[in-house]
N, C-alpha and C positions, 0 to 999 in steps of 0.2 A: 809856769808852762810857757814855752816860747810861742811866738805868734804862729810859726809853721806847724807846731804840734796841735795848736788849737784848730787850725784849718783842717788838718788831717782827721782829728777826732770828729769834727762836724760832718765831714764827708762820710765817715764810717757810720755815724748815727743815722744820717739820711738813708744810706743804703740798707741798713738794718730795718728801719721803719717800712721802707718800700717793699723789702722782701717779706716782712711780716704781713703786710696788707695783701700781697700777692698770694701768699700761702693761705691766708684766711678766706680770700675770695674763691680760690680754687677749691678749698675744703668745703666752703659753703655751696659752691656750684655742684661739687661732687655729691654732697649730702642732699642737695635739692633734687639732683637727678636720681640718686639712689632712692630717695624717699618717694619720688614720683613713680619709679618703676615698682616699688614695693607696695604702694598704696593704690595703684591704678585698678579699677574694677575689672573682673574677668570678662572675657569676650562672651557675649550671650550665645547660648546653644539652643536652637529651636527644638521643639519636640520632634519635628520631622527628621532632624539630624541625629537625634538620640535613638530613633526607631530604625534599626538596621534593615527592616523589611522594605522601607521606602526607598532605600538605595540599592536593593537587590530584588528585582521583580520575580526571579525564579524562587527565591526564598519565600516571598509573599504568596506565590501561587501554591507552593508546596504546603505552606501552613494552612491556607484557606481551602484548598481542594482535596487534600489527602483524606480527610474524614469521609468523603463520599466515594472513595475508591476502595473496592472490596477484594478480598482474597477468596477465590473459589476453589474448593476441593471437591473432586468428583470420585465416585466409586462405581465401577462397573463389574458385575459378576460374570466371569468367563469360565468355561470348562476346559480343564487341562488334563492331559494324560501323561503319566510318567513313562509309558511304554514308548520306546524309540520308533516302533513301527505303527504307531497309532493312526497315522494318516495314509498308510500304504493301502492301496485298493485291494491288493491280493489278500493281505491279512484281514482287512475289514470284511471281505466276502466270506472267509472261512471261520474267522474267530471274532466276528463283530460283537456278539453279546458278551462273550468272555472278556474281550478287551474293554467294553464299556464299564465293566465292574470296577476297573481301576481309575476311571475318570473322577476328577475332583473339581468342585466349583470353588474358585478362589477369586478374591477381589483384585481388580486392577485399578490402580489409583492414578489420578491426574491432577494437574494444577493449572490455574489460569487466573485472569483478572477480570474485573468488570467495574461498572460505576452506576450509582443510583441516580435515576433520572426523574423520579416521581415520589411524592410523600406516601403514595400507596405501596411503595416497596418494589416497584419495577426496576430491574437491573438489566442494562444492556451489556452484552458480551459477544463472543464469537460462537458460531455454531459448532466448530470443532472442539470447543471447550466443554459444551453441554451435551453434545450428540452421544446417544447411547448410554448415558449415565443412569444408573439405578438409584443413586443417592447424590444430591448436590448440597454441600455445606458452604455457607457464606460466613466469612469472618470480617467484622468491621474493625476500623482502626482503634476504637475504644475497647476492643476485646470481646464484644458480644458475638455469639455464634447463633446462627439460625439455619434450619433446614429449608431449602428453597424448592419451589415447584417450577417445572418447565411450562412456560406460557405458550411458546411457539418458537419455531426456528426456520430459517431460510438458508438452505445449503448453497443456493446460487450465489448469494453475496456474503456467505459465511457469517451470518448474524443470528443471534438468538436473544430472547427475552426470558428472564426468570423472575420470580417474585418471592419476597419474604414478607412475613407479617411482623411488624415492629413499630414502635412509636418513636417520635423525635428523630427521624431519619434525615441526615444531611443529603443534599442533592447538588448536582452539577448542571449549570445552564448549558443549553445547546446553542452553538454559534452558527455562522454562515460559512460553510466550506467554500462556496463559490467566490466569496470575497477574500479568501486567503490568498496571499501572494507568495511566489517563489522567493526565498531569501528571508521570509518572515520567521521570527523566533518562535519556537514551540517547546513545550515541556511534556515529557511522557512520564506517567506515573503507573506503576504496576508492581507485580511480584515476580521478577525474573529469577528463575532457578530456585524459587522458594524464599527469596529474600524479600520480606514483606515491605510494601510501600517504599520502593526504590524510586528515586527521582533522577531523571536524566534530561538534558537540554540539548537543543540543536536548532536547525532551521528546516524549513520546507525545501527539499532539494528538487522536487519536480511534481507535476500534476498530470493526471490522465495517463498514468503508467499502466501497461499491460503486463500482467504476471501470468506466465504460462505454468499452470499446474493442473494435474488431472482432476483434482477435487474442488477447484475454484474456477468459476466461469465469470470473471469480472475484469473489465478493461478500463476502469477509471480510478485506479489506486492513487493515493497521495504518497509521495516518497519523502522520507525524512532521514537525516543523519543522526537524530537523537537515538541513543543506544536502545535497541529493542532486542530482547533475548527470550528464549523459551520461558513461558510463564507470564510474559507481558501481554500475551494474546487476550484481547477483549478490554484492555485498559484504555484510558482516554489519552488523546493527543490534544493538548490545551494551548491556546494562544495567550498572549500577555494580558488579555482582558479577563482571563480566567474562564473562557468559554471553550467547550469541547468542539473541535472542528473535525475530528476524525477518530476512528476506533482502530487501535493497533492490531494488526492481523497477521502479518507474515514477515519473514526475514530471508535474506540470501545467506545460507549457512557458511559459505566459503568466502564471504566478503566482510568488510568492516564499514559501518556507517551507511548501510543500505537497508532500510526498513520500509514496510508498506502499511498503509492504513486506509480503511474505507471512509470516504468523505461523509461527514455527518448529515449532509442534506439527503443523501441516499438512505442513510440509516434511519432518518426520521420517518420516511415513508414506509420502510419495511417494519419498523417498530410499531407504528400505528396500526398497520394491518395485523401484525401478530397479536397485539393486545386486544383488538376488536374481534378478529376472526380466528385466531390461533394459527393462521397460515396467511400467506401472501395472496391477496385477491386482485392485484393490479393487472393491467393489460399486458399481453404477451404478443410480441411480433414474430419471434423465432428466427432471428438472424444473429450472426457473429459480426462484430463491427471493429474497424480500425480507423484511426485518425489519418487524414490525408497527408501525403508527402509530396514534395515537388516532383520527384521522379515519376510517381504514379500519375500525377496530374498531367504531365507531358505525354506519357504513353497512352493514357486513356482519354486524352483530349477533353480535360475538364477545366473550364476557365476558373481562375482564382486558386487559392491555396487552402480553402476551408471546406469542410464536409466530412462525412463519415463513409468509409468504404465497406461495402457488404462483402465480407471475405468468405462467408459460408451461410447456408440456409438449412434449417432443420426440416427434414422430410415431414410432410403432413402438417406443417405449421401454417399459421395465417399468412406469413410472408410467401411461402411456397404456393399457397392457393391464389394469392393476389398476383403472382407472376414475377416476383423478384428474381434477379439473377446475380451470380457472382460478378463482382466488378462494378455493380451499380454504385453510384456515389450519391448519398442522400444529402441534400442541401437545405431542406426545410421540412418541418413537421407542423401541420396546421397553420401554415403561414409564418412560422417563427424560424428564422435562419439558424442553421446548424453550423457550429464552428468545429466541433469535435464529436467523437463517438459518445461521450458522456451526455452531450446535449440530447442526442436521440434517446438514450436510455432514460433520462429524466423525463423527457416529454411523453414517452410511451407509458412509463410507470405512473405518471400523473393521471392516466385515464383508466377506466374500469374495463374489465373483460366484457365484450359485447359492444363496446363503442367503436365508432369508425375513426380512423386517422387518415388525413390527407397528406401524402408524402410526395414531395418533389425530388426528382433525382436526375442525374445525368447518366445516359447509357449510350455508348458508341458516339460520344460527342454531341448527342441531342438531349434536350431537356424533356422529361416526361413526368406525368403526374399519375400516381397510383392511389386508389382508395382501398384501404384494407380494414376488414372487421377483426378487431383484436380478440385473441382467445385468452383463456385462463392459463396461468403458468402451470405446466405439468408437474405432478407430484414427484415424478422420477426423472432424473436426467437421462436424456437419450443420446446415444452416440451420433455424431454428425457424419461419421465416415461411412463409406459404402460398404455393404456386406459382400460385394462381389469379389471373387478371387479368380485369378488367371491360372492357366495350367503351366505357364512358363515355357520357355523355349528350350528344346533339348540341346541346342548348341550353346557355346560359351557366350554370355551376354556381352554386347559391345559397350565400350566405355568412352567417356570424353573427359578431357582435363582442361577445358576452357575456364577462364576467369578464376583460376586458382582452386578449383574443386574437382576431385575425382568423382564422377557420377556414372552410374551404370544402369543399363536396362535391367528390369526387375525379373529375376528368375524365381522359380519356386523356392529355392534355397534361401535367396535374399529376402523374399517375402516372409518366410518363417523366421529368419534371423532378426529382422527388424519389426516383426509383428505388424506388417502393413495390411490395410484393409482390402487392397486389390493389387493387381500387377500393372496398373496403369502408370504411365509416366516413367520417371527416372528416380533412382535412390542415391543419396549422397553417401559416399564411402569415406571420404576424408576431405578436410578443408585446410588449405595452406594459410598459416598465420600472416596477417597483413594484406591478404589478397582481396580482390573485389568480392569474392564469395564470402570471405570473412566479414567484410564491411556490410554486406547484405544481411548477415546474421544467420547464414546457413550453418548447419551442424550435422554430424554423422547421423544417419537414420531418417533424415528429412526426405519426404516423397514429393518430388517436383512434378506438378500436374500441368502448369502452364508457364510459358516464358514469353514475355512481351505480347500478351493477349492471344497467344497461339497454344493450343494443346500440343503436348509433346508425348509421343508414344514410343520413340526410339532415339538412338544417339544422333542420327542424321537430322531428324526434326528438331532436336534440342540445339544442335549447332547452327542450323539455319535460322532458328528463332533468335539466337544470340547475335547473329550477324545483321539483323534488321536495323538496330540502332546501337552502335558500339558505345555511345556515351551514356546510355540509360539502360538499366536492366530492372524489370519488374517480374517477379516470380510469384505464382500461386503454389503454396507449399502445404502439404498435409503433415501435421505434427500433433502428437498427443490427443488424437481424437477430434481435431478440428482443423480447418484450413485457414491459412493466413497469407496476406500479401506482404512481400518483402521488396523493397525498392532501393536502387542505387543510382546516383546521378553524378557525373564528373563535374 
């Protein structure tokens, strides 16, 4: 082999050795890395991470609270007649006994929800769920059925207490509704439309809401967007700590995400009275209240923006005897400042009938103090409207179209049409969308009694009163058996 060939062979040998070492190192490195990945211990998973409920508070609440939420079935016996003229006065007068032969007693069934608050079997629900029921059946989540007895009910706040006799009953703790904040997450559990133990979630949308309904006289509702449907009535509204902060009561049927619940702090007082006495024995003042608005404060010369407006007074009530007037603004009860209408309600209902309450209020811009002896809540709801009726004017009633509402002097025909208690004031015939009247909250059939602190008896007085302060409008309106203040401020 020549010298040059030897040199070439040596170079090739060196290259082959280097390449072999490089491949071996790479293979070793790759094997080491692969082995490292393959043999590395798995990442530790804590028990909290394995528990799905710790990552989902709604699921935890549903799991822990649902056993104490019950389904309530009611049965009421009613008399029905197949005869098409059964209720006709003429046929009743001449064929009453004969027609009664066809009457049949049939059961009318209803559904609702409730929740157990005590090991003794006390269940809190709505009055409209239990009212008039001849038979109440309670079904628990575990499938047990019990016949319940009615302990007591309070139509004013639409609450009722029923009781079952059973062992090993789950219960729900009652929280503090005053501490609940707007925007706070809440969970509703109930039996909407018969679908047992349905869970929905949302937030508290508002507090101290007034719901105008002929069978409910309460102005401190909690509003929520947690879905509430027929059958949810009486079920609990629960915070993320698993505490009941309100009792689901009502919905707006033509809206979505607008439900109302009675704050549990009020329900506690009513429930204790019902369990102890079978009826509510707390003090009664006899006024309708609204929370202060800036427009009202300006017009009625009230300093500050807090207080409760007296919008109506029940005739013959303690408030009437003590000299309360419409438009009074209550600012303290027994020395405790009042921020809203609910503060007055809670303060009064913390006292017993027969006790005195010292109430500070503003009237015509001056501060006054009234001492009132509280009465007992009447067993039957009385109408707040006047029973007077006017003869009406034989001529065509005059109208006004100020602030975007067509209002008319009240004739006998209009009084009958809108079922008004008297011919005083003006009646709203129509409201233009987006107008000041619309923003005030007026609607057809409202009876306007006062405008900017002045009584209005005809169209001329109505327009003069509106001209006093063009930037602010405050009206006293009769609606659904009670009077309310409505205010607007530019």
